[in-house]
mmCIF file as gemmi writes it, N, C-alpha and C atoms, coordinates in Angstrom:
data_model
loop_
_atom_site.group_PDB
_atom_site.id
_atom_site.type_symbol
_atom_site.label_atom_id
_atom_site.label_alt_id
_atom_site.label_comp_id
_atom_site.label_asym_id
_atom_site.label_entity_id
_atom_site.label_seq_id
_atom_site.pdbx_PDB_ins_code
_atom_site.Cartn_x
_atom_site.Cartn_y
_atom_site.Cartn_z
_atom_site.occupancy
_atom_site.B_iso_or_equiv
_atom_site.pdbx_formal_charge
_atom_site.auth_seq_id
_atom_site.auth_asym_id
_atom_site.pdbx_PDB_model_num
ATOM 1 N N . UNK Axp A 1 ? 0.844 -1.185 0 1 0 ? 1 A 1
ATOM 2 C CA . UNK Axp A 1 ? 0 0 0 1 0 ? 1 A 1
ATOM 3 C C . UNK Axp A 1 ? 0.884 1.24 0 1 0 ? 1 A 1
ATOM 4 N N . UNK Axp A 2 ? 0.37 2.288 -0.537 1 0 ? 2 A 1
ATOM 5 C CA . UNK Axp A 2 ? 1.139 3.525 -0.635 1 0 ? 2 A 1
ATOM 6 C C . UNK Axp A 2 ? 1.633 3.954 0.741 1 0 ? 2 A 1
ATOM 7 N N . UNK Axp A 3 ? 2.933 4.192 0.838 1 0 ? 3 A 1
ATOM 8 C CA . UNK Axp A 3 ? 3.522 4.648 2.088 1 0 ? 3 A 1
ATOM 9 C C . UNK Axp A 3 ? 3.858 3.551 3.085 1 0 ? 3 A 1
ATOM 10 N N . UNK Axp A 4 ? 3.525 2.322 2.785 1 0 ? 4 A 1
ATOM 11 C CA . UNK Axp A 4 ? 3.799 1.206 3.696 1 0 ? 4 A 1
ATOM 12 C C . UNK Axp A 4 ? 5.297 0.923 3.716 1 0 ? 4 A 1
ATOM 13 N N . UNK Axp A 5 ? 5.848 0.784 4.91 1 0 ? 5 A 1
ATOM 14 C CA . UNK Axp A 5 ? 7.275 0.477 5.044 1 0 ? 5 A 1
ATOM 15 C C . UNK Axp A 5 ? 7.508 -0.928 5.583 1 0 ? 5 A 1
ATOM 16 N N . UNK Axp A 6 ? 6.449 -1.714 5.715 1 0 ? 6 A 1
ATOM 17 C CA . UNK Axp A 6 ? 6.601 -3.091 6.177 1 0 ? 6 A 1
ATOM 18 C C . UNK Axp A 6 ? 7.315 -3.91 5.11 1 0 ? 6 A 1
ATOM 19 N N . UNK Axp A 7 ? 8.075 -4.904 5.543 1 0 ? 7 A 1
ATOM 20 C CA . UNK Axp A 7 ? 8.816 -5.736 4.595 1 0 ? 7 A 1
ATOM 21 C C . UNK Axp A 7 ? 9.104 -7.094 5.206 1 0 ? 7 A 1
ATOM 22 N N . UNK Axp A 8 ? 9.599 -8.014 4.378 1 0 ? 8 A 1
ATOM 23 C CA . UNK Axp A 8 ? 10.014 -9.323 4.872 1 0 ? 8 A 1
ATOM 24 C C . UNK Axp A 8 ? 11.095 -9.177 5.926 1 0 ? 8 A 1
ATOM 25 N N . UNK Axp A 9 ? 11.974 -8.217 5.739 1 0 ? 9 A 1
ATOM 26 C CA . UNK Axp A 9 ? 13.069 -7.987 6.682 1 0 ? 9 A 1
ATOM 27 C C . UNK Axp A 9 ? 12.528 -7.641 8.066 1 0 ? 9 A 1
ATOM 28 N N . UNK Axp A 10 ? 11.421 -6.943 8.108 1 0 ? 10 A 1
ATOM 29 C CA . UNK Axp A 10 ? 10.799 -6.565 9.379 1 0 ? 10 A 1
ATOM 30 C C . UNK Axp A 10 ? 9.908 -7.67 9.929 1 0 ? 10 A 1
ATOM 31 N N . UNK Axp A 11 ? 9.812 -8.79 9.214 1 0 ? 11 A 1
ATOM 32 C CA . UNK Axp A 11 ? 9.043 -9.929 9.696 1 0 ? 11 A 1
ATOM 33 C C . UNK Axp A 11 ? 7.606 -10.003 9.213 1 0 ? 11 A 1
ATOM 34 N N . UNK Axp A 12 ? 7.238 -9.192 8.256 1 0 ? 12 A 1
ATOM 35 C CA . UNK Axp A 12 ? 5.879 -9.21 7.722 1 0 ? 12 A 1
ATOM 36 C C . UNK Axp A 12 ? 5.804 -10.092 6.485 1 0 ? 12 A 1
ATOM 37 N N . UNK Axp A 13 ? 4.683 -10.782 6.322 1 0 ? 13 A 1
ATOM 38 C CA . UNK Axp A 13 ? 4.449 -11.544 5.098 1 0 ? 13 A 1
ATOM 39 C C . UNK Axp A 13 ? 4.045 -10.567 4.001 1 0 ? 13 A 1
ATOM 40 N N . UNK Axp A 14 ? 4.564 -10.802 2.814 1 0 ? 14 A 1
ATOM 41 C CA . UNK Axp A 14 ? 4.242 -9.977 1.658 1 0 ? 14 A 1
ATOM 42 C C . UNK Axp A 14 ? 3.574 -10.883 0.626 1 0 ? 14 A 1
ATOM 43 N N . UNK Axp A 15 ? 2.409 -10.468 0.111 1 0 ? 15 A 1
ATOM 44 C CA . UNK Axp A 15 ? 1.67 -11.306 -0.834 1 0 ? 15 A 1
ATOM 45 C C . UNK Axp A 15 ? 1.375 -10.544 -2.124 1 0 ? 15 A 1
ATOM 46 N N . UNK Axp A 16 ? 1.298 -11.289 -3.215 1 0 ? 16 A 1
ATOM 47 C CA . UNK Axp A 16 ? 0.947 -10.72 -4.513 1 0 ? 16 A 1
ATOM 48 C C . UNK Axp A 16 ? -0.563 -10.592 -4.63 1 0 ? 16 A 1
ATOM 49 N N . UNK Axp A 17 ? -1.004 -9.706 -5.482 1 0 ? 17 A 1
ATOM 50 C CA . UNK Axp A 17 ? -2.428 -9.584 -5.751 1 0 ? 17 A 1
ATOM 51 C C . UNK Axp A 17 ? -2.926 -10.892 -6.355 1 0 ? 17 A 1
ATOM 52 N N . UNK Axp A 18 ? -4.16 -11.286 -6.038 1 0 ? 18 A 1
ATOM 53 C CA . UNK Axp A 18 ? -4.703 -12.544 -6.561 1 0 ? 18 A 1
ATOM 54 C C . UNK Axp A 18 ? -4.792 -12.536 -8.087 1 0 ? 18 A 1
ATOM 55 N N . UNK Axp A 19 ? -4.645 -13.711 -8.674 1 0 ? 19 A 1
ATOM 56 C CA . UNK Axp A 19 ? -4.804 -13.843 -10.123 1 0 ? 19 A 1
ATOM 57 C C . UNK Axp A 19 ? -6.276 -13.944 -10.504 1 0 ? 19 A 1
ATOM 58 N N . UNK Axp A 20 ? -7.103 -14.438 -9.573 1 0 ? 20 A 1
ATOM 59 C CA . UNK Axp A 20 ? -8.538 -14.535 -9.81 1 0 ? 20 A 1
ATOM 60 C C . UNK Axp A 20 ? -9.094 -13.127 -10.058 1 0 ? 20 A 1
ATOM 61 N N . UNK Axp A 21 ? -9.742 -12.936 -11.187 1 0 ? 21 A 1
ATOM 62 C CA . UNK Axp A 21 ? -10.195 -11.615 -11.628 1 0 ? 21 A 1
ATOM 63 C C . UNK Axp A 21 ? -11.136 -10.957 -10.622 1 0 ? 21 A 1
ATOM 64 N N . UNK Axp A 22 ? -12.118 -11.686 -10.123 1 0 ? 22 A 1
ATOM 65 C CA . UNK Axp A 22 ? -13.091 -11.109 -9.195 1 0 ? 22 A 1
ATOM 66 C C . UNK Axp A 22 ? -12.444 -10.719 -7.871 1 0 ? 22 A 1
ATOM 67 N N . UNK Axp A 23 ? -11.63 -11.601 -7.343 1 0 ? 23 A 1
ATOM 68 C CA . UNK Axp A 23 ? -10.97 -11.318 -6.064 1 0 ? 23 A 1
ATOM 69 C C . UNK Axp A 23 ? -9.992 -10.15 -6.207 1 0 ? 23 A 1
ATOM 70 N N . UNK Axp A 24 ? -9.255 -10.14 -7.31 1 0 ? 24 A 1
ATOM 71 C CA . UNK Axp A 24 ? -8.308 -9.058 -7.584 1 0 ? 24 A 1
ATOM 72 C C . UNK Axp A 24 ? -9.043 -7.718 -7.658 1 0 ? 24 A 1
ATOM 73 N N . UNK Axp A 25 ? -10.203 -7.703 -8.327 1 0 ? 25 A 1
ATOM 74 C CA . UNK Axp A 25 ? -10.996 -6.473 -8.448 1 0 ? 25 A 1
ATOM 75 C C . UNK Axp A 25 ? -11.427 -5.962 -7.08 1 0 ? 25 A 1
ATOM 76 N N . UNK Axp A 26 ? -11.818 -6.861 -6.192 1 0 ? 26 A 1
ATOM 77 C CA . UNK Axp A 26 ? -12.222 -6.457 -4.839 1 0 ? 26 A 1
ATOM 78 C C . UNK Axp A 26 ? -11.049 -5.837 -4.086 1 0 ? 26 A 1
ATOM 79 N N . UNK Axp A 27 ? -9.88 -6.436 -4.227 1 0 ? 27 A 1
ATOM 80 C CA . UNK Axp A 27 ? -8.687 -5.887 -3.57 1 0 ? 27 A 1
ATOM 81 C C . UNK Axp A 27 ? -8.411 -4.48 -4.08 1 0 ? 27 A 1
ATOM 82 N N . UNK Axp A 28 ? -8.501 -4.308 -5.398 1 0 ? 28 A 1
ATOM 83 C CA . UNK Axp A 28 ? -8.22 -3.004 -6.005 1 0 ? 28 A 1
ATOM 84 C C . UNK Axp A 28 ? -9.208 -1.958 -5.493 1 0 ? 28 A 1
ATOM 85 N N . UNK Axp A 29 ? -10.48 -2.302 -5.45 1 0 ? 29 A 1
ATOM 86 C CA . UNK Axp A 29 ? -11.504 -1.38 -4.944 1 0 ? 29 A 1
ATOM 87 C C . UNK Axp A 29 ? -11.2 -1.001 -3.502 1 0 ? 29 A 1
ATOM 88 N N . UNK Axp A 30 ? -10.859 -1.985 -2.689 1 0 ? 30 A 1
ATOM 89 C CA . UNK Axp A 30 ? -10.592 -1.731 -1.274 1 0 ? 30 A 1
ATOM 90 C C . UNK Axp A 30 ? -9.286 -0.984 -1.021 1 0 ? 30 A 1
ATOM 91 N N . UNK Axp A 31 ? -8.418 -0.91 -2.023 1 0 ? 31 A 1
ATOM 92 C CA . UNK Axp A 31 ? -7.195 -0.122 -1.883 1 0 ? 31 A 1
ATOM 93 C C . UNK Axp A 31 ? -7.53 1.365 -1.809 1 0 ? 31 A 1
ATOM 94 N N . UNK Axp A 32 ? -8.684 1.741 -2.384 1 0 ? 32 A 1
ATOM 95 C CA . UNK Axp A 32 ? -9.164 3.121 -2.329 1 0 ? 32 A 1
ATOM 96 C C . UNK Axp A 32 ? -8.148 4.117 -2.902 1 0 ? 32 A 1
ATOM 97 N N . UNK Axp A 33 ? -7.582 3.748 -4.058 1 0 ? 33 A 1
ATOM 98 C CA . UNK Axp A 33 ? -6.642 4.627 -4.764 1 0 ? 33 A 1
ATOM 99 C C . UNK Axp A 33 ? -7.168 4.843 -6.177 1 0 ? 33 A 1
ATOM 100 N N . UNK Axp A 34 ? -7.679 6.023 -6.433 1 0 ? 34 A 1
ATOM 101 C CA . UNK Axp A 34 ? -8.279 6.336 -7.733 1 0 ? 34 A 1
ATOM 102 C C . UNK Axp A 34 ? -7.291 6.138 -8.877 1 0 ? 34 A 1
ATOM 103 N N . UNK Axp A 35 ? -7.782 5.52 -9.943 1 0 ? 35 A 1
ATOM 104 C CA . UNK Axp A 35 ? -7.013 5.333 -11.182 1 0 ? 35 A 1
ATOM 105 C C . UNK Axp A 35 ? -5.743 4.514 -11.01 1 0 ? 35 A 1
ATOM 106 N N . UNK Axp A 36 ? -5.663 3.681 -9.999 1 0 ? 36 A 1
ATOM 107 C CA . UNK Axp A 36 ? -4.486 2.844 -9.778 1 0 ? 36 A 1
ATOM 108 C C . UNK Axp A 36 ? -4.776 1.425 -10.248 1 0 ? 36 A 1
ATOM 109 N N . UNK Axp A 37 ? -3.838 0.851 -10.973 1 0 ? 37 A 1
ATOM 110 C CA . UNK Axp A 37 ? -3.957 -0.526 -11.447 1 0 ? 37 A 1
ATOM 111 C C . UNK Axp A 37 ? -2.674 -1.254 -11.057 1 0 ? 37 A 1
ATOM 112 N N . UNK Axp A 38 ? -2.793 -2.386 -10.351 1 0 ? 38 A 1
ATOM 113 C CA . UNK Axp A 38 ? -1.588 -3.106 -9.956 1 0 ? 38 A 1
ATOM 114 C C . UNK Axp A 38 ? -0.87 -3.701 -11.162 1 0 ? 38 A 1
ATOM 115 N N . UNK Axp A 39 ? 0.444 -3.725 -11.085 1 0 ? 39 A 1
ATOM 116 C CA . UNK Axp A 39 ? 1.238 -4.382 -12.12 1 0 ? 39 A 1
ATOM 117 C C . UNK Axp A 39 ? 1.485 -5.826 -11.699 1 0 ? 39 A 1
ATOM 118 N N . UNK Axp A 40 ? 2.142 -6.591 -12.537 1 0 ? 40 A 1
ATOM 119 C CA . UNK Axp A 40 ? 2.373 -8.014 -12.293 1 0 ? 40 A 1
ATOM 120 C C . UNK Axp A 40 ? 3.001 -8.27 -10.924 1 0 ? 40 A 1
ATOM 121 N N . UNK Axp A 41 ? 3.913 -7.416 -10.497 1 0 ? 41 A 1
ATOM 122 C CA . UNK Axp A 41 ? 4.644 -7.636 -9.249 1 0 ? 41 A 1
ATOM 123 C C . UNK Axp A 41 ? 4.116 -6.836 -8.066 1 0 ? 41 A 1
ATOM 124 N N . UNK Axp A 42 ? 2.926 -6.272 -8.161 1 0 ? 42 A 1
ATOM 125 C CA . UNK Axp A 42 ? 2.361 -5.505 -7.048 1 0 ? 42 A 1
ATOM 126 C C . UNK Axp A 42 ? 2.086 -6.425 -5.866 1 0 ? 42 A 1
ATOM 127 N N . UNK Axp A 43 ? 2.408 -5.936 -4.678 1 0 ? 43 A 1
ATOM 128 C CA . UNK Axp A 43 ? 2.241 -6.732 -3.464 1 0 ? 43 A 1
ATOM 129 C C . UNK Axp A 43 ? 1.588 -5.904 -2.363 1 0 ? 43 A 1
ATOM 130 N N . UNK Axp A 44 ? 1.129 -6.615 -1.347 1 0 ? 44 A 1
ATOM 131 C CA . UNK Axp A 44 ? 0.623 -6.002 -0.125 1 0 ? 44 A 1
ATOM 132 C C . UNK Axp A 44 ? 1.219 -6.742 1.06 1 0 ? 44 A 1
ATOM 133 N N . UNK Axp A 45 ? 1.382 -6.039 2.181 1 0 ? 45 A 1
ATOM 134 C CA . UNK Axp A 45 ? 1.847 -6.724 3.388 1 0 ? 45 A 1
ATOM 135 C C . UNK Axp A 45 ? 0.645 -7.334 4.107 1 0 ? 45 A 1
ATOM 136 N N . UNK Axp A 46 ? 0.93 -8.258 5.009 1 0 ? 46 A 1
ATOM 137 C CA . UNK Axp A 46 ? -0.14 -8.974 5.703 1 0 ? 46 A 1
ATOM 138 C C . UNK Axp A 46 ? -1.049 -8.041 6.5 1 0 ? 46 A 1
ATOM 139 N N . UNK Axp A 47 ? -0.545 -6.928 6.978 1 0 ? 47 A 1
ATOM 140 C CA . UNK Axp A 47 ? -1.373 -5.991 7.741 1 0 ? 47 A 1
ATOM 141 C C . UNK Axp A 47 ? -2.476 -5.421 6.853 1 0 ? 47 A 1
ATOM 142 N N . UNK Axp A 48 ? -2.126 -5.041 5.648 1 0 ? 48 A 1
ATOM 143 C CA . UNK Axp A 48 ? -3.121 -4.498 4.717 1 0 ? 48 A 1
ATOM 144 C C . UNK Axp A 48 ? -4.144 -5.571 4.346 1 0 ? 48 A 1
ATOM 145 N N . UNK Axp A 49 ? -3.696 -6.811 4.191 1 0 ? 49 A 1
ATOM 146 C CA . UNK Axp A 49 ? -4.61 -7.916 3.871 1 0 ? 49 A 1
ATOM 147 C C . UNK Axp A 49 ? -5.621 -8.094 4.998 1 0 ? 49 A 1
ATOM 148 N N . UNK Axp A 50 ? -5.157 -8.025 6.225 1 0 ? 50 A 1
ATOM 149 C CA . UNK Axp A 50 ? -6.054 -8.157 7.382 1 0 ? 50 A 1
ATOM 150 C C . UNK Axp A 50 ? -7.102 -7.047 7.345 1 0 ? 50 A 1
ATOM 151 N N . UNK Axp A 51 ? -6.679 -5.83 7.046 1 0 ? 51 A 1
ATOM 152 C CA . UNK Axp A 51 ? -7.61 -4.7 6.966 1 0 ? 51 A 1
ATOM 153 C C . UNK Axp A 51 ? -8.615 -4.904 5.836 1 0 ? 51 A 1
ATOM 154 N N . UNK Axp A 52 ? -8.147 -5.322 4.659 1 0 ? 52 A 1
ATOM 155 C CA . UNK Axp A 52 ? -9.05 -5.561 3.531 1 0 ? 52 A 1
ATOM 156 C C . UNK Axp A 52 ? -10.075 -6.632 3.87 1 0 ? 52 A 1
ATOM 157 N N . UNK Axp A 53 ? -9.638 -7.71 4.496 1 0 ? 53 A 1
ATOM 158 C CA . UNK Axp A 53 ? -10.552 -8.795 4.858 1 0 ? 53 A 1
ATOM 159 C C . UNK Axp A 53 ? -11.542 -8.355 5.923 1 0 ? 53 A 1
ATOM 160 N N . UNK Axp A 54 ? -11.11 -7.531 6.864 1 0 ? 54 A 1
ATOM 161 C CA . UNK Axp A 54 ? -11.994 -7.04 7.917 1 0 ? 54 A 1
ATOM 162 C C . UNK Axp A 54 ? -13.146 -6.242 7.306 1 0 ? 54 A 1
ATOM 163 N N . UNK Axp A 55 ? -12.81 -5.311 6.435 1 0 ? 55 A 1
ATOM 164 C CA . UNK Axp A 55 ? -13.857 -4.49 5.83 1 0 ? 55 A 1
ATOM 165 C C . UNK Axp A 55 ? -14.736 -5.299 4.891 1 0 ? 55 A 1
ATOM 166 N N . UNK Axp A 56 ? -14.19 -6.326 4.252 1 0 ? 56 A 1
ATOM 167 C CA . UNK Axp A 56 ? -15.001 -7.19 3.398 1 0 ? 56 A 1
ATOM 168 C C . UNK Axp A 56 ? -16.056 -7.896 4.243 1 0 ? 56 A 1
ATOM 169 N N . UNK Axp A 57 ? -15.682 -8.312 5.442 1 0 ? 57 A 1
ATOM 170 C CA . UNK Axp A 57 ? -16.623 -9.013 6.319 1 0 ? 57 A 1
ATOM 171 C C . UNK Axp A 57 ? -17.738 -8.087 6.808 1 0 ? 57 A 1
ATOM 172 N N . UNK Axp A 58 ? -17.469 -6.807 6.876 1 0 ? 58 A 1
ATOM 173 C CA . UNK Axp A 58 ? -18.482 -5.855 7.333 1 0 ? 58 A 1
ATOM 174 C C . UNK Axp A 58 ? -19.529 -5.558 6.271 1 0 ? 58 A 1
ATOM 175 N N . UNK Axp A 59 ? -19.214 -5.845 5.014 1 0 ? 59 A 1
ATOM 176 C CA . UNK Axp A 59 ? -20.145 -5.529 3.911 1 0 ? 59 A 1
ATOM 177 C C . UNK Axp A 59 ? -21.306 -6.496 3.865 1 0 ? 59 A 1
């Protein structure tokens, strides 16, 4: 995520955006960054994934 400084070195898991089109689209929407499209190597840290999943459960 923009401004995130978490990394493997700091002990955080880093994951790639899903290849599944529907799931990937949900992640992109929840990133809340206008006009942003992830590239092949775009990643998120586990903290951001937890936040995305939390808000998905609230919907």
